[in-house]
C-alpha positions in Angstrom: 2.4 -10.4 24.3 -0.5 -8.7 21.9 -1.2 -10.6 18.6 0.2 -8.3 15.4 -2.4 -5.7 14.8 -3.9 -5.3 10.8 -6.7 -4.3 9.5 -8.3 -6.6 6.3 -9.9 -5.1 3.3 -13.8 -6.0 3.4 -14.1 -5.2 -0.3 -11.7 -8.0 -1.1 -12.3 -10.3 1.5 -16.1 -10.6 0.2 -14.4 -11.9 -2.9 -11.8 -14.4 -1.5 -8.9 -12.4 -1.6 -6.7 -12.0 1.1 -5.7 -8.2 1.8 -4.7 -6.9 4.8 -3.0 -3.4 6.3 -0.5 -3.9 9.2 -0.9 -1.6 12.2 2.1 -0.9 14.5 1.4 -2.9 17.8 2.1 -6.7 18.2 5.7 -7.0 17.7 8.9 -7.0 19.3 11.0 -4.0 18.1 11.9 -1.3 20.8 11.2 2.1 20.2 11.3 4.2 17.9 10.3 1.1 16.0 7.9 0.2 18.6 6.4 -2.6 17.9 5.6 -4.1 14.8 8.3 -3.1 12.4 8.4 -4.3 9.2 11.3 -2.7 7.5 14.5 -3.4 7.1 17.3 -0.4 7.0 15.4 1.7 9.3 17.8 1.3 12.1 15.8 -1.8 13.8 17.6 -5.1 13.9 16.9 -7.5 10.9 16.2 -10.1 13.4 13.4 -8.1 15.0 12.1 -7.8 11.6 12.2 -11.2 10.8 10.5 -12.1 14.2 8.1 -9.2 13.2 7.2 -11.0 10.0 6.9 -14.1 11.1 4.3 -13.0 13.5 2.0 -11.2 11.3 2.5 -13.9 8.4 1.4 -16.6 11.4 -1.6 -14.0 12.7 -3.0 -13.2 9.2 -3.1 -16.7 8.0 -0.5 -15.6 5.0 0.8 -19.0 4.6 4.0 -17.7 3.5 6.2 -14.7 3.6 5.1 -11.9 0.8 7.3 -10.8 -2.0 8.7 -7.2 -1.9 10.8 -4.9 -3.9 13.1 -2.1 -3.5 11.0 0.8 -3.4 12.1 4.2 -5.0 8.8 6.2 -5.3 8.5 5.4 -9.2 6.2 3.6 -11.6 8.2 0.4 -12.5 7.0 -3.0 -11.6 7.9 -6.7 -11.2 5.9 -9.7 -11.6 6.4 -12.1 -8.7 6.0 -16.2 -8.3 7.4 -18.7 -6.1 8.8 -18.2 -2.9 8.6 -14.7 -1.3 11.4 -12.8 -1.0 13.1 -9.2 -1.2 13.4 -8.5 -4.9 16.7 -6.6 -5.9 14.6 -4.6 -8.6 13.6 -0.9 -7.9 9.6 -1.3 -7.9 6.7 0.3 -6.4 4.2 -2.1 -8.2 4.3 -6.0 -7.4 2.0 -8.4 -9.7 1.1 -11.6 -9.3 -1.1 -14.3 -10.9 -0.2 -17.5 -8.9 -2.2 -18.4 -6.1 -1.2 -18.3 -2.5 1.7 -16.2 -3.3 1.7 -12.9 -1.2 2.9 -9.5 -2.7 3.4 -6.7 -0.4 4.5 -2.8 -0.2 6.2 -1.0 2.9 4.4 2.3 4.1 4.6 5.2 6.5 2.2 7.8 5.3 2.5 6.8 1.7 -0.7 5.2 0.5 -0.9 1.4 0.0 -3.3 0.2 -2.9 -4.4 -3.5 -3.1 -5.9 -4.6 -6.3 -7.4 -7.9 -7.3 -9.2 -9.0 -10.4 -11.0 -12.3 -9.0 -12.2 -13.6 -12.3 -8.9 -13.6 -14.2 -6.8 -14.2 -10.9 -4.6 -11.3 -10.9 -3.6 -9.0 -7.7 -1.1 -6.1 -7.6 0.3 -4.1 -4.6 1.0 -0.7 -5.1 3.2 2.2 -3.1 1.8 5.3 -3.7 3.4 8.3 -2.3 3.4 11.9 -3.7 5.8 11.2 -6.5 4.2 7.8 -7.3 0.5 9.3 -7.4 1.6 12.5 -9.6 3.6 10.2 -11.9 -0.1 7.8 -11.9 1.6 4.8 -10.3 -1.8 3.2 -9.9 -2.8 4.1 -13.5 0.3 2.1 -14.6 -0.2 -0.9 -12.1 -3.7 -1.2 -13.8 -2.3 -1.2 -17.1 0.1 -3.9 -16.3 -2.8 -6.0 -14.5 -4.4 -5.4 -18.1 -1.5 -7.0 -19.9 -2.0 -9.9 -17.2 -5.3 -10.6 -18.5 -6.9 -8.8 -15.8 -10.2 -6.8 -17.0 -11.3 -2.9 -15.5 -14.6 -4.0 -15.1 -13.5 -6.9 -12.5 -10.6 -5.2 -10.7 -11.4 -4.1 -7.2 -9.1 -1.7 -5.4 -8.4 -1.4 -1.3 -6.9 2.3 -0.3 -5.4 1.8 2.9 -4.3 4.1 5.8 -2.3 7.1 4.8 -1.0 10.6 6.0 -4.3 12.5 5.6 -4.7 16.1 3.8 -5.4 17.3 7.6 -1.5 16.8 8.1 0.1 16.4 4.5 1.5 19.9 3.9 3.5 20.3 0.6 4.9 23.0 -1.4 3.4 24.6 -4.3 5.3 23.0 -7.1 4.3 19.6 -5.5 0.9 20.7 -5.4 0.8 21.8 -9.0 2.1 18.1 -10.1 -0.4 16.4 -8.0 -3.4 18.6 -9.5 -2.2 17.6 -13.0 -2.1 13.8 -12.5 -5.6 13.4 -13.5 -8.8 15.0 -14.3 -10.6 16.4 -11.2 -7.2 16.3 -8.9 -7.3 20.0 -8.5 -10.4 19.4 -6.3 -8.3 17.1 -4.1 -5.9 19.5 -3.2 -7.0 22.2 -0.1 -5.4 25.4 0.6 -5.1 26.6 4.3 -3.6 28.8 2.8 -0.7 26.1 2.3 -1.5 23.3 -0.1 -2.8 20.2 1.7 -3.4 17.0 -0.9 -5.6 14.4 -0.4 -3.8 11.2 -1.7 -6.4 8.8 -1.2 -8.5 11.0 -3.3 -6.0 11.7 -6.2 -5.6 7.9 -6.3 -9.4 7.1 -6.5 -10.0 9.6 -9.3 -6.6 7.8 -11.2 -8.4 4.5 -10.6 -11.7 5.9 -12.0 -9.6 7.4 -15.0 -8.7 3.6 -16.0 -12.3 2.2 -15.7 -12.5 0.5 -12.2 -15.9 1.1 -11.1 -16.6 3.3 -8.2 -18.3 0.4 -6.2 -15.0 -1.4 -6.6 -13.2 1.0 -4.9 -12.5 0.9 -1.2 -10.9 3.5 1.1 -9.8 3.5 4.8 -9.6 7.2 5.0 -7.5 6.9 8.3 -4.7 9.3 8.8 -1.7 7.6 10.0 0.1 11.1 11.2 -2.9 11.8 13.5 -2.4 8.3 15.2 0.5 7.5 16.6 -0.5 4.6 18.9 -1.7 2.6 15.6 0.3 3.9 13.1 3.8 4.9 12.0 4.5 8.4 10.3 7.6 9.5 8.6 6.5 12.8 8.6 5.1 12.9 12.5 8.2 11.1 13.4 11.0 13.2 11.4 12.1 10.0 9.4 12.8 8.0 12.5 10.2 5.4 12.6 9.2 1.8 11.5 7.2 0.4 8.4 3.9 -1.0 7.9 3.2 -3.8 5.3 0.1 -3.9 2.9 0.0 -7.3 1.6 -2.5 -8.8 -1.1 -2.6 -12.8 -2.4 -4.6 -14.9 -4.3 -6.5 -18.1 -3.1 -5.5 -21.2 -3.4 -6.4 -22.5 -6.9 -9.6 -24.2 -6.9 
C-alpha cells in the first residue's frame, strides 16, 4: 500500500515547525472516500478513519494524534494542550503554545491556514471557508495568537490547497460579503459573468491587514476541485467525499 500523501510547508519547515496538508491517497477507505479520509461522520467507517489517522501520524512524523474541534464556519477558537483529542467545542481556530502538540483542521475545498510564531512559540490552525473568510476568521486567529504572546512581525502563515476561483462560483450576496471583508478584496472576485472569489487571495490580504509580512506568507495555489486524483472536493463530489487534514505543531522544547 502506498504511503499517505501530504504536502509540507517549506516556509514553516525552514523555521523548525511541522506543518503538513494531507492529500487523498495512501489510506484504506473505499470509494467515494478513497483513500486517506480523515473525517468522521462523512459516511466512511470510524475504523477506517482511525487507521488512516494512524498512518498519517506515522508517515509525517507527527508524534501524536492532533487536536481537532467541531468546525462550524465561524470565528471561535479553542486553546489546545496535552493529549490530542476531538474537542466538543465549536471552533474553526485551534491554538497551542505547547511543544510537540499537533493541532489540525479538516477541509474538502475550504482553505486551511497554518500559522506559527517561532520566536514566541505559538501556532494556530485555521479553517477558512467562504463564511469564515467573510467574517475574517484569520484576522481573529492572529488576534488570539497575539494574546498568547505572539508578535505580528514573527508570524509565518502557510495557506494550503483549496478550491480555486476557476471552480468556485458563488451568488452575488456571498460575493459582496467577501469583497467587504478586507481592503482590496474586491480585486479578488472575478466575474465571468458570475462571481468567482479567490479565497487564498482574500485571506492573504487579511493577513497583511493584521501586520503579517508579505514574505512571511506562503500559498500553494492548487485547486482541490481541479485535481480529483489528489484532493477531495465537496463541491465537485456533491457533498459525498472525504476530508483532508492540515496539521501544525511546535517542535520539542529546546
